[in-house]
C-alpha positions in Angstrom: -7.1 -21.0 9.2 -9.2 -18.0 9.9 -6.2 -15.6 9.4 -5.7 -16.7 6.0 -9.3 -16.3 5.0 -9.3 -12.8 6.7 -6.1 -11.7 4.9 -7.5 -12.6 1.4 -10.9 -10.7 2.2 -9.1 -7.7 3.4 -6.8 -7.6 0.3 -9.9 -8.2 -1.9 -12.3 -5.6 -0.4 -9.4 -3.1 0.0 -8.2 -3.6 -3.6 -11.7 -3.4 -5.2 -12.5 -0.2 -3.4 -9.3 1.5 -4.5 -9.7 0.3 -8.0 -13.2 1.3 -8.4 -12.8 4.8 -6.8 -9.5 5.7 -8.2 -9.3 3.6 -11.5 -6.2 5.6 -12.7 -4.0 4.9 -9.7 -0.4 3.7 -10.8 0.5 0.2 -9.7 3.1 1.5 -7.1 0.7 3.9 -5.5 -2.0 1.2 -5.5 0.4 -1.1 -3.5 1.4 1.7 -1.1 -2.3 2.6 -0.5 -3.3 -1.0 0.1 -0.5 -1.3 2.6 -1.6 1.9 4.4 -5.2 0.7 4.6 -4.6 -3.0 5.6 -1.0 -3.4 6.1 0.6 -5.0 9.3 1.4 -1.7 10.9 -2.2 -0.5 10.5 -3.6 -3.7 11.8 -1.2 -3.5 14.7 -2.7 0.0 15.5 -6.1 -1.3 15.2 -5.4 -4.0 17.8 -4.2 -1.3 20.2 -7.3 0.8 19.5 -9.5 -2.2 20.2 -8.0 -2.4 23.6 -6.5 -6.0 23.1 -3.3 -6.2 25.1 -0.4 -8.5 24.1 1.2 -10.7 26.5 3.9 -13.5 26.5 2.7 -16.9 25.7 2.1 -18.9 29.0 2.5 -22.5 29.8 -0.6 -24.5 30.4 -3.0 -21.6 31.6 -4.5 -19.3 29.0 -5.9 -16.0 30.1 -9.1 -15.0 28.0 -9.2 -11.7 26.2 -5.5 -11.3 25.6 -3.3 -11.7 22.6 -0.8 -14.2 23.6 2.1 -15.4 21.4 5.8 -16.2 21.7 7.7 -13.2 21.0 10.5 -13.4 18.4 13.9 -12.3 19.5 15.3 -9.2 18.0 18.0 -9.6 15.5 20.6 -8.0 17.8 20.2 -10.8 20.4 22.9 -13.4 20.6 22.1 -16.8 19.3 22.2 -19.7 21.8 25.5 -21.7 21.7 27.0 -19.2 19.3 29.0 -16.0 19.4 27.0 -14.4 16.7 23.9 -12.3 16.6 20.7 -13.8 15.1 20.8 -11.5 12.2 24.5 -12.5 11.5 23.9 -16.3 11.5 24.7 -18.0 8.2 21.4 -19.8 8.2 19.5 -16.5 8.3 20.0 -15.6 4.6 16.7 -14.5 3.5 17.6 -13.9 -0.2 16.1 -17.3 -1.1 13.2 -17.1 1.2 10.8 -16.2 -1.6 8.2 -17.8 -3.7 9.6 -16.2 -7.0 11.1 -18.6 -9.5 14.9 -18.4 -9.8 15.1 -16.1 -6.9 18.7 -17.1 -6.2 19.7 -15.1 -9.3 18.4 -12.0 -7.6 16.6 -10.6 -10.6 15.2 -7.1 -10.8 11.7 -6.9 -9.3 9.7 -4.9 -11.7 6.0 -3.9 -11.4 4.8 -6.6 -13.7 6.6 -9.4 -11.8 5.4 -7.8 -8.4 1.8 -8.2 -9.6 2.3 -11.9 -10.6 4.5 -13.3 -7.9 4.3 -11.0 -4.8 1.6 -10.4 -2.2 -1.1 -7.8 -2.2 1.3 -5.1 -1.0 3.9 -5.8 -3.7 6.2 -7.5 -1.2 8.0 -10.8 -1.4 5.9 -13.9 -0.3 7.4 -16.1 2.3 8.5 -19.4 0.9 8.0 -22.1 3.7 10.3 -24.6 2.2 13.3 -22.2 2.0 12.5 -20.2 5.1 12.5 -23.2 7.3 16.3 -23.3 7.5 16.4 -19.5 7.8 14.2 -19.8 11.0 16.2 -22.6 12.6 17.4 -20.1 15.4 13.7 -19.0 16.0 11.6 -20.9 18.4 8.5 -22.6 16.9 5.7 -20.1 16.7 7.7 -17.1 17.6 6.5 -13.9 15.8 6.7 -10.2 16.3 4.1 -8.0 17.9 3.1 -6.7 14.6 2.8 -10.0 12.8 0.7 -11.3 15.6 -1.5 -8.3 15.7 -2.1 -8.6 11.9 -2.9 -12.3 12.3 -5.4 -11.5 15.0 -7.2 -8.8 13.0 -7.2 -11.2 9.9 -8.7 -13.9 12.0 -11.5 -11.6 13.3 -12.4 -10.9 9.7 -12.3 -14.5 8.7 -14.5 -15.6 11.6 -16.9 -12.8 10.9 -17.2 -13.9 7.2 -17.8 -17.5 8.2 -20.4 -16.9 10.9 -22.1 -13.5 9.9 -21.8 -13.6 6.0 -20.3 -11.3 3.5 -22.6 -8.3 4.0 -21.6 -8.0 7.7 -17.9 -8.4 6.7 -18.2 -5.7 4.2 -20.0 -3.3 6.7 -17.2 -4.2 9.2 -14.5 -3.5 6.7 -16.1 -0.2 5.8 -16.4 0.9 9.6 -12.8 -0.1 10.6 -10.6 0.0 7.4 -12.1 2.4 4.9 -13.1 4.9 7.6 -9.4 5.7 8.0 -8.3 8.9 6.1 -5.2 8.1 3.8 -3.9 11.3 2.0 -3.2 9.5 -1.4 -1.6 12.5 -3.0 1.3 12.1 -0.6 2.0 8.6 -2.0 3.1 9.9 -5.3 6.8 10.3 -6.2 7.6 11.6 -9.8 11.1 11.4 -11.2 10.4 13.2 -14.5 7.0 14.9 -14.0 7.4 17.2 -17.0 8.2 14.3 -19.4 5.4 12.2 -17.9 2.8 15.0 -18.5 4.0 15.6 -22.1 3.6 11.9 -22.8 0.3 11.9 -21.1 -1.1 14.8 -23.2 0.2 13.2 -26.4 -1.5 9.9 -25.6 -4.8 11.4 -24.6 -4.7 13.8 -27.7 -4.5 17.0 -25.7 -2.4 20.1 -26.6 1.2 20.0 -25.4 1.4 21.4 -21.9 2.8 25.0 -21.5 4.0 26.4 -18.2 2.8 30.1 -17.6 3.9 32.4 -14.8 0.7 33.6 -13.1 2.1 35.7 -10.4 5.4 36.6 -8.4 6.7 38.5 -5.5 10.2 39.3 -4.4 12.1 38.3 -7.5 15.3 40.2 -6.3 14.8 39.4 -2.6 16.3 36.4 -0.6 12.9 34.6 -0.6 11.1 35.0 -3.9 7.8 33.2 -4.6 6.7 32.3 -8.1 3.3 30.9 -8.9 3.2 28.8 -12.2 0.4 27.2 -13.9 0.6 24.4 -16.5 -1.9 24.7 -19.3 -3.0 22.5 -22.1 -4.5 25.0 -24.6 -6.9 27.2 -22.6 -7.3 24.4 -19.8 -5.3 24.8 -16.7 -4.0 21.3 -15.5 -2.2 22.3 -12.4 -0.7 25.2 -10.3 1.9 25.5 -7.6 4.3 27.8 -6.0 7.9 27.6 -5.7 11.1 29.7 -4.8 12.2 29.5 -8.3 10.7 29.3 -11.7 11.9 25.7 -12.4 10.7 24.6 -8.9 7.2 26.0 -9.4 7.1 24.6 -12.9 7.9 21.0 -11.7 5.5 21.3 -8.8 2.8 22.5 -11.1 3.4 19.6 -13.4 3.4 17.1 -10.5 0.1 18.5 -9.4 -1.3 18.1 -12.8 -0.3 14.4 -12.8 -1.7 13.8 -9.4 -5.0 15.4 -10.3 -5.2 13.0 -13.4 -4.3 9.9 -11.4 -6.6 10.7 -8.5 -9.7 11.0 -10.7 -12.8 9.4 -9.2 -16.0 8.6 -10.9 -19.4 9.9 -9.4 -20.4 8.1 -6.4 -23.7 7.0 -7.9 -21.8 5.2 -10.7 -19.5 3.2 -8.4 -20.7 -0.4 -7.7 -18.1 -2.7 -6.1 -17.9 -6.2 -7.6 -18.7 -7.6 -4.1 -21.8 -5.8 -4.1 -23.1 -7.1 -7.3 -25.2 -9.7 -5.5 -27.3 -7.0 -3.7 -27.1 -4.0 -5.9 -27.7 -3.6 -9.7 -24.3 -3.9 -11.5 -22.9 -1.0 -13.3 -19.8 -1.3 -15.5 -17.0 0.3 -13.8 -14.2 2.5 -15.4 -10.9 0.8 -16.5 -8.2 3.2 -17.5 -5.7 2.6 -20.2 -2.9 2.6 -17.7 -0.2 4.9 -16.3 2.6 6.6 -18.1 5.7 4.4 -18.1 9.0 6.3 -18.6 
């Protein structure tokens, strides 16, 4: 269907733009960024911005210009002919509703397996064979507003690709998806930033990182402020402020890691793979990978 084509195009165009513009992005941050750009919530907001109203699915008559669908009942709704809520029904077990092999054993989902088995956002795929029994209490075709909106936007991209071509679809994607500002630095979450930075410097052949106190105020007051910089030799990698020396040191280390992972090549050197048919191809940067601790 058009929604399937559009979903694949959205995933492809968004992933190639992120990987070419930020080649050092960790995999987890890449999944989060792709969800922020083209996830169901974003597509649902786009449907509202376009002015497409959602209405309940009618009988025989169909009104043009409206997103009509059968609404899925909330999980707290009572199941017909039973004294249980829909989310408490025995047939609503979603542990096996996955396309992963041996999903019944509930194996740990690492990043490597999420790349191979899961969807473009790192989330579980829906397995039609196993989810059929889980949706026995849901009417045929019943979906949530978010799912219906995402399917509508995906179908628009699919129809545009089939009828207008790849260049028009790329321009449409740039105007409506990539035009949104996503603060990528807020997607990072480091557990051991000091250890990660030490291993990064050792891998890249840099001098070991050293934290230095740059300035301070109110050390003996109730609200002191310390400004700490992290240096590798004479090069300052990051700087941050905190209410204690340890807090400022950790924040400065995290800032140094973010600046490394958010590196972007010069604009004139970036050529997306989908543009190679109309633009002279330039080899793109491929990073050695993130620090795994």
